[in-house]
KOLVO-31980 format. One line per 10 residues: for each residue x, y, z of N, C-alpha, C, O, CB. Coordinates in steps of 0.2 Angstrom, whole numbers. Glycine has a CB too. Layout:
BEGIN
X,Y,Z,X,Y,Z,X,Y,Z,X,Y,Z,X,Y,Z | ...
//
This chain:
BEGIN
535,504,553,538,505,546,542,513,545,538,517,543,532,504,540 | 546,515,546,551,519,543,549,522,537,548,519,532,556,516,541 | 548,530,537,547,530,529,551,538,530,554,540,536,538,529,526 | 551,543,524,554,548,521,550,551,517,548,548,513,559,547,518 | 549,555,517,545,561,513,551,566,508,553,571,511,541,566,520 | 553,564,502,554,571,498,552,574,494,546,571,492,559,571,496 | 553,580,492,550,583,487,556,587,482,561,590,484,545,588,490 | 554,588,475,557,589,470,551,595,466,545,594,465,558,581,465 | 553,601,466,548,608,465,541,606,466,537,607,461,548,611,458 | 540,604,474,531,603,474,532,596,471,530,594,477,525,608,468
533,592,468,533,585,466,533,580,473,539,578,474,539,584,462 | 528,578,477,532,573,483,530,569,483,525,567,479,531,574,489 | 533,563,487,534,554,488,537,554,492,541,558,494,537,549,482 | 533,547,494,535,545,499,539,539,497,537,535,493,530,545,504 | 547,539,502,552,536,500,554,528,505,555,530,511,557,543,500 | 554,523,505,553,517,510,560,513,506,560,510,500,543,512,509 | 566,515,512,572,509,511,567,502,510,563,500,514,578,509,520 | 568,499,505,567,491,505,569,486,502,567,481,499,562,490,502 | 577,489,505,583,483,502,585,476,505,589,472,504,590,486,501 | 578,476,509,575,469,515,570,468,510,567,463,510,572,470,526
568,471,506,561,469,504,554,465,508,551,460,507,562,465,499 | 554,469,511,551,470,518,543,472,517,539,469,521,555,475,522 | 541,477,513,536,481,511,530,478,507,531,475,501,538,486,508 | 523,479,513,521,474,509,516,475,504,510,475,506,519,470,513 | 518,476,496,517,479,492,507,476,491,505,471,492,523,478,485 | 504,483,488,497,480,488,494,488,488,494,492,493,494,473,495 | 491,489,482,490,495,477,484,497,481,482,503,479,489,493,468 | 480,495,485,474,499,491,479,500,496,476,504,500,467,493,496 | 485,499,497,488,502,502,491,504,502,492,507,507,489,501,505 | 497,507,495,498,512,493,495,518,493,497,524,495,500,510,490
488,515,490,485,524,487,483,526,495,483,532,496,476,524,480 | 481,522,500,479,526,505,486,530,509,485,535,512,475,521,510 | 493,528,510,498,531,509,498,538,507,500,543,510,501,528,506 | 497,536,500,497,543,498,493,547,498,495,552,497,499,543,493 | 485,546,500,478,549,502,482,555,506,485,554,511,473,543,508 | 481,561,504,481,569,508,478,569,512,479,575,515,479,573,506 | 473,563,514,467,565,520,470,559,525,475,560,529,457,563,518 | 467,554,524,467,548,527,478,545,526,479,540,528,460,542,522 | 480,547,525,487,543,525,495,549,524,494,555,526,486,538,518 | 500,547,523,504,552,525,502,556,518,501,562,520,512,549,526
500,556,511,502,563,507,504,560,504,507,556,508,505,568,508 | 505,559,494,510,563,490,506,561,485,500,560,485,517,561,490 | 513,564,478,512,563,473,513,554,471,511,552,466,516,568,471 | 516,550,476,516,546,472,521,541,479,523,544,484,519,549,465 | 524,534,477,527,532,484,533,530,477,534,531,472,522,524,491 | 538,526,482,547,525,477,549,519,483,549,521,489,555,536,477 | 551,514,482,553,510,483,562,510,481,564,511,475,548,505,482 | 565,508,486,573,508,485,575,501,486,576,499,491,577,513,491 | 577,498,482,578,493,482,587,491,479,591,496,476,571,491,479 | 589,482,480,595,483,479,594,481,472,589,481,470,600,479,484
602,480,468,602,476,465,609,474,462,613,479,461,597,478,462 | 611,469,460,616,467,459,622,471,455,628,471,456,614,462,457 | 618,475,449,623,478,444,622,484,446,624,488,442,621,477,436 | 620,487,451,617,494,451,618,497,457,622,493,460,609,494,449 | 616,502,461,619,505,465,612,504,467,611,503,473,623,511,463 | 608,505,464,602,503,466,596,502,463,597,505,458,602,505,469 | 590,499,463,582,500,461,579,503,462,578,505,468,578,496,463 | 575,508,456,567,511,459,563,509,456,563,507,450,566,519,458 | 558,507,462,552,506,461,547,510,464,546,511,470,551,500,463 | 541,514,455,537,519,456,533,517,458,532,511,458,536,522,452
528,520,462,520,519,462,516,525,464,515,528,469,519,515,467 | 513,526,456,509,532,454,503,532,462,500,526,464,505,531,443 | 502,537,464,499,542,470,489,534,473,487,532,479,495,554,464 | 486,533,464,483,529,465,484,519,467,480,515,469,482,531,460 | 492,519,467,495,512,470,496,507,466,499,501,467,490,508,474 | 494,512,459,497,507,454,503,509,451,504,515,448,491,505,448 | 508,503,452,514,503,448,515,507,441,512,506,436,516,496,447 | 519,512,443,519,518,437,526,517,430,530,512,431,520,527,441 | 525,521,425,531,523,423,536,525,427,536,523,433,531,527,421 | 541,530,422,546,534,424,544,541,428,541,545,424,550,535,418
544,542,433,545,548,434,553,553,436,558,552,440,541,547,439 | 551,558,433,558,562,435,560,564,439,565,562,442,559,566,432 | 555,569,442,558,572,449,558,567,455,560,568,461,553,578,452 | 554,560,453,554,556,460,561,549,458,564,545,461,545,551,461 | 564,552,449,570,549,451,575,555,454,580,553,457,574,545,445 | 574,560,453,578,565,455,578,565,464,582,568,468,574,571,451 | 571,562,466,571,561,473,576,556,475,581,557,480,565,558,475 | 574,550,471,579,543,477,584,544,478,587,543,483,580,535,474 | 587,547,468,595,549,470,597,554,477,601,553,482,599,554,462 | 593,557,477,596,562,486,597,558,490,602,558,494,590,568,491
591,552,492,589,546,496,594,544,495,599,546,498,583,542,495 | 594,540,490,602,535,493,607,541,495,607,542,501,607,529,484 | 610,545,491,615,550,492,615,548,502,620,545,505,613,560,488 | 609,551,505,607,552,512,610,548,515,614,549,519,600,551,514 | 608,541,510,608,534,515,618,532,511,622,527,510,599,526,512 | 618,537,511,626,534,508,628,528,503,633,524,504,631,532,514 | 624,528,499,627,524,496,629,527,490,630,523,485,624,519,495 | 629,531,489,636,535,483,640,540,486,639,541,492,632,539,475 | 644,544,485,645,548,487,643,554,481,640,559,483,650,547,490 | 644,555,473,643,560,471,640,560,463,637,564,461,648,564,472
642,553,460,637,550,456,637,543,455,641,539,457,637,553,450 | 630,540,451,627,534,452,624,532,444,623,535,439,621,535,458 | 624,524,448,621,521,443,615,519,444,615,515,449,624,517,441 | 608,519,442,604,515,447,600,514,440,601,515,434,599,520,454 | 593,507,444,588,504,437,582,508,438,581,510,444,585,494,438 | 579,509,433,571,511,435,567,507,430,570,504,426,568,520,435 | 561,505,431,555,503,424,557,504,420,557,499,416,549,506,421 | 562,511,416,561,512,409,571,511,406,574,513,401,557,521,408 | 573,508,411,581,506,411,585,509,415,583,513,420,585,506,405 | 593,508,412,597,511,417,598,519,417,597,522,412,603,509,418
599,522,423,600,532,424,606,532,428,608,528,432,592,536,430 | 610,538,425,614,540,428,612,546,429,609,550,425,618,538,427 | 617,549,437,614,556,440,620,555,444,624,551,446,606,558,443 | 619,564,446,624,567,448,622,570,458,617,573,457,625,573,442 | 623,571,463,623,576,468,629,581,466,635,580,466,623,572,475 | 625,590,466,630,595,467,626,599,474,621,602,474,631,599,459 | 629,598,476,624,603,483,617,601,484,615,597,486,623,612,481 | 616,607,481,604,609,482,604,603,476,601,598,477,598,621,479 | 607,605,471,606,602,464,608,594,462,614,592,461,610,606,460 | 601,589,461,602,583,459,599,582,451,593,582,449,599,578,464
604,581,447,605,580,439,603,573,437,606,568,440,612,583,437 | 599,571,432,597,564,432,598,564,424,598,570,421,588,562,434 | 600,560,420,600,557,415,594,555,414,591,551,417,604,552,416 | 591,558,408,583,554,405,585,549,397,590,549,393,575,562,403 | 583,547,397,583,541,389,584,545,382,582,551,380,574,537,388 | 587,540,378,587,546,373,578,548,371,574,546,375,594,543,366 | 577,551,364,571,552,365,572,552,354,575,556,352,568,560,372 | 570,548,352,572,545,345,566,546,340,567,548,334,574,537,346 | 558,546,344,554,547,339,546,554,345,544,554,350,551,537,335 | 547,557,338,541,561,341,536,563,335,539,565,330,543,568,346
530,563,337,524,562,334,521,570,334,518,572,339,521,556,338 | 521,574,328,521,580,330,514,581,325,514,580,319,529,584,329 | 509,583,328,501,583,325,500,592,325,503,595,330,495,578,332 | 496,595,320,493,600,320,494,606,327,497,612,328,486,598,320 | 489,602,331,489,608,338,492,605,346,490,606,351,481,611,339 | 496,599,342,500,598,348,504,592,347,502,589,343,497,597,355 | 509,590,350,515,584,351,515,580,356,514,582,362,523,587,352 | 515,574,354,517,568,358,523,562,358,525,558,354,512,566,357 | 524,563,362,531,560,363,532,557,371,529,559,376,537,566,361 | 540,551,372,540,548,379,545,548,381,550,544,380,539,541,380
545,552,386,552,554,389,553,549,396,558,550,400,553,562,392 | 548,543,396,552,538,401,542,537,405,539,534,409,560,544,407 | 539,542,399,532,540,401,528,543,395,533,545,391,530,543,407 | 523,544,393,520,546,389,518,553,389,515,553,395,516,543,387 | 519,558,387,517,563,385,513,570,380,517,572,376,520,562,386 | 508,573,380,505,577,376,508,585,377,508,589,382,498,576,377 | 510,586,374,512,594,374,509,597,370,510,596,364,519,595,371 | 504,603,373,503,611,370,505,615,371,509,617,375,500,615,372 | 505,618,365,510,628,366,502,634,367,499,635,362,518,632,354 | 501,635,372,496,638,376,499,646,376,504,648,375,496,634,384
494,650,376,492,657,378,491,659,386,485,659,387,485,658,376 | 494,661,390,488,663,396,490,658,402,487,659,407,480,662,393 | 496,651,401,495,645,406,493,645,411,493,640,414,499,641,406 | 492,654,416,491,653,422,482,652,422,478,650,426,495,659,425 | 482,654,416,472,656,417,471,650,416,465,650,417,468,663,410 | 474,644,413,471,639,412,467,634,417,469,633,423,475,637,409 | 461,631,413,458,625,421,461,619,417,458,615,412,446,623,423 | 470,618,422,473,613,417,469,606,420,468,601,416,482,613,418 | 465,606,428,464,599,426,458,598,421,458,594,417,463,595,431 | 453,601,422,449,599,417,450,599,410,447,595,407,444,602,417
454,603,408,458,602,399,461,595,402,458,590,400,465,611,395 | 465,595,404,471,589,405,465,580,406,465,575,403,477,592,415 | 463,582,410,457,576,412,454,573,403,455,567,401,448,581,419 | 452,576,400,448,577,394,454,573,389,452,568,386,445,586,391 | 462,576,389,465,572,387,468,568,389,471,564,385,467,575,385 | 470,566,393,471,559,398,466,554,395,468,548,393,468,560,406 | 460,556,394,454,549,396,451,549,387,447,546,385,445,551,404 | 456,555,382,454,554,377,454,548,371,460,548,369,455,558,375 | 450,545,369,451,540,362,456,540,362,460,535,364,449,541,355 | 458,543,360,465,545,355,471,540,358,474,536,355,468,554,356
470,542,363,475,539,372,476,533,373,481,531,377,473,542,379 | 470,529,370,468,524,376,469,517,373,470,516,367,460,523,378 | 470,513,380,468,512,385,474,515,389,472,515,394,467,506,386 | 479,517,388,482,518,395,482,526,396,483,529,401,490,514,394 | 480,529,390,479,538,392,488,541,394,493,538,393,473,540,403 | 488,548,397,493,551,394,494,554,399,488,554,402,493,555,388 | 499,559,403,501,565,403,499,569,400,498,567,394,505,565,403 | 498,577,401,494,582,396,499,589,400,497,593,405,484,581,397 | 503,588,396,507,598,397,504,603,393,502,602,387,516,599,394 | 503,611,395,503,616,393,507,619,394,507,622,399,499,619,394
511,620,391,519,626,390,519,633,385,519,633,379,527,620,387 | 518,638,392,520,645,386,528,647,387,532,648,392,514,654,388 | 529,647,381,535,653,380,535,658,385,530,662,385,535,657,373 | 539,659,390,542,666,391,549,670,388,548,676,386,543,665,397 | 553,668,388,557,669,385,559,668,381,554,667,377,560,670,387 | 564,666,378,569,665,371,572,657,375,573,653,371,577,672,370 | 573,656,381,576,649,383,572,652,389,576,655,392,585,647,384 | 565,651,391,561,650,397,555,647,395,552,649,389,560,656,400 | 551,643,399,545,641,399,543,641,405,546,641,410,544,636,397 | 532,642,404,531,642,412,525,633,409,520,632,405,525,653,416
528,630,413,524,621,411,518,621,417,517,624,422,530,612,412 | 515,619,415,509,614,420,506,609,415,505,608,409,501,620,422 | 505,604,420,504,597,420,498,593,423,495,593,428,509,594,423 | 498,591,419,490,584,423,493,577,420,496,574,415,478,584,416 | 492,576,428,498,567,429,491,561,428,486,563,430,503,564,440 | 493,557,424,489,551,425,492,548,431,498,549,434,489,547,417 | 486,544,432,489,541,443,489,544,445,485,542,450,495,538,447 | 492,551,446,489,558,452,480,558,451,475,558,455,494,568,448 | 480,557,446,471,560,442,470,567,444,465,569,446,462,554,447 | 476,573,445,477,581,446,482,584,443,487,580,441,478,582,452
482,590,441,488,593,442,493,592,446,490,589,451,488,598,443 | 501,592,447,503,590,450,507,599,450,507,603,445,505,582,449 | 510,599,457,514,605,455,521,603,450,525,607,452,517,608,460 | 524,599,445,529,599,444,529,592,443,528,588,447,533,602,448 | 531,592,436,532,584,432,539,583,427,540,584,421,524,582,427 | 543,578,432,550,579,427,550,577,420,552,581,416,555,575,429 | 547,570,418,545,569,413,542,574,407,544,575,401,541,566,414 | 537,578,412,532,581,407,537,587,404,537,588,398,525,584,411 | 543,592,411,545,596,407,550,595,403,551,599,399,546,600,410 | 553,590,404,559,587,400,554,586,390,556,588,385,562,577,404
546,583,392,546,582,386,543,589,382,541,589,376,542,577,385 | 545,595,385,543,601,386,549,605,382,548,609,377,543,602,393 | 554,603,387,561,607,383,561,604,377,559,608,372,569,605,385 | 562,598,375,560,595,365,557,599,364,559,603,360,556,588,363 | 551,599,366,545,602,361,548,608,359,552,609,354,537,603,365 | 547,612,362,549,621,361,558,622,359,561,628,359,548,626,372 | 562,615,358,567,616,354,564,615,347,565,619,342,573,612,355 | 562,608,347,559,607,339,553,616,337,554,622,334,553,596,338 | 550,614,340,544,623,338,545,628,339,541,633,336,540,626,341 | 552,629,344,552,638,342,558,637,343,560,643,341,549,644,347
563,633,344,570,634,343,575,635,347,581,637,346,570,637,339 | 571,634,353,574,634,364,582,633,360,582,632,354,571,624,372 | 585,633,363,592,630,364,592,628,369,588,631,373,597,633,364 | 597,623,373,600,618,378,605,624,381,609,627,378,604,611,376 | 602,624,389,599,622,392,592,625,392,592,631,390,602,622,396 | 587,622,393,579,624,393,579,628,399,585,628,400,574,617,394 | 576,632,405,574,632,411,566,635,410,564,639,406,579,637,416 | 563,630,416,554,627,416,553,630,421,555,627,426,552,617,416 | 550,635,422,545,638,428,540,633,429,536,631,425,542,645,426 | 539,630,434,534,625,436,529,629,442,531,635,444,537,619,439
525,627,445,520,628,451,525,628,457,525,631,462,515,623,451 | 527,623,456,534,621,463,541,625,462,546,625,465,537,611,464 | 539,628,456,549,629,455,552,628,446,550,626,441,554,620,461 | 558,631,449,563,629,444,566,623,440,571,622,444,567,632,446 | 566,620,437,570,616,432,574,620,427,574,625,425,567,612,428 | 578,615,427,584,614,419,584,607,416,585,602,419,594,616,420 | 583,608,409,582,602,403,589,603,398,588,607,393,573,604,398 | 594,602,398,598,602,395,599,594,389,597,589,391,602,604,399 | 602,595,383,600,590,379,606,591,374,610,595,374,592,590,376 | 605,587,369,610,587,360,604,585,356,598,583,357,617,578,359
607,586,351,602,585,345,606,578,340,612,577,340,600,594,340 | 601,575,335,606,571,332,602,571,325,595,570,325,608,564,337 | 606,571,321,606,570,313,598,566,312,596,569,306,613,566,310 | 595,563,313,587,560,311,584,566,317,578,567,317,585,549,314 | 587,570,320,580,574,324,578,572,330,574,575,334,573,573,319 | 582,566,332,581,564,341,584,566,343,586,571,339,582,559,345 | 586,567,350,590,570,356,591,564,361,588,559,361,586,576,360 | 597,566,365,604,560,367,607,566,373,608,572,373,611,558,359 | 608,562,378,611,568,384,606,570,388,608,570,394,613,575,381 | 600,571,388,593,573,391,598,572,399,601,569,402,586,566,389
595,578,399,598,579,409,592,584,409,590,588,405,609,585,412 | 589,581,416,582,586,419,587,586,428,588,581,432,570,579,417 | 588,592,429,592,594,434,587,601,439,584,606,437,599,597,428 | 588,601,444,585,604,451,585,603,459,590,601,462,578,603,451 | 583,603,460,584,604,469,580,597,470,574,596,467,578,612,474 | 582,592,474,576,587,476,579,588,485,584,590,486,576,577,472 | 572,586,491,575,590,498,572,586,501,566,585,499,574,597,501 | 574,583,505,570,579,511,567,585,515,570,590,518,576,574,515 | 560,583,515,556,585,520,555,584,526,557,588,531,551,584,519 | 552,578,528,553,574,532,555,568,535,558,564,531,551,575,533
553,566,540,557,556,541,549,557,545,545,562,545,568,552,548 | 548,550,548,543,547,552,542,538,552,545,534,548,537,552,550 | 536,536,557,535,530,555,527,530,556,524,535,559,541,524,559 | 525,524,553,519,522,552,517,513,552,520,508,551,518,525,545 | 511,514,555,508,506,556,508,504,548,505,507,544,498,504,561 | 512,498,549,510,492,541,505,490,542,502,486,537,514,484,540
//
């Protein structure tokens, strides 16, 4: 079986061209492929399949092998993959688990349109919102010194977010238009170098809570991303775009 490895600011994925739908979908098998000791190693695996109404369909699996909710960096990586396969030239429309997405490739950068956000749950010490995946966002000081795995795991498995759990983001403003964000991702069950839906959520919270204006630049452990958006009268967000690099790392074959 041929596979391709892509990364977006250190968030890495196994990409499979499954337009003939021959990939043997199994939670154990996908978890094995994503294992960093016994498999290829990745934060997730993504199948690219045909769809009659779109350029392609994205099916995303977490590193634990379970089918996941929307992955922003994974979305940008599959757009780069589809572009590399020659499925489109500059702009594309594809279907993911949370609906239709539009995207564009401009040099090294992939720009992905995220879903509109209409509801934000503001609590005294954190914010909760869904940007294709559920996200807890907390403004902190000295985010570099945090034990993100311990604190993120406590949030992810807390009774408040049972039974599905949530992703946990900790963000520190570093200027009037820049954040440093670290994320604990459910399904990976660890801190990742970057989380696309997480930085998107963090940028929207930074606008709501700190008055940051679009576009917001976000530093992650794996590099820089940008999020642009428009605000509505009811406090929601539309025309939300996640922008940054998506890179092919290598390709190979593995015994299926």
